[in-house]
Residue, then its C-alpha position, 0 to 999 in steps of 0.5 A: m830166508t828173511n835174514i838173507i834178504k836183510v843182508g841184501v837190502i843193507v849191502a845194496f844200500l851201502a853200495a848205493l851210498v858208495v856210488f853216490d859218494r863218488s859221483e858227488q866227489k867227481a862233481a865237486l872236483h869238476t866244479e873246482a877245476t871249472v872255478s879255478a880255470q875261470v879265475k886263471h882266465a880272468 
């Protein structure tokens, strides 16, 4: 039973990393788009 719990924790941790990584990339892309828009406007 403890092995199942360990595997579940590892899977949940990896899933959280993937979700966090994607949201970080979206934020970075959004920042880049905002900056380039400001540069074009200026």
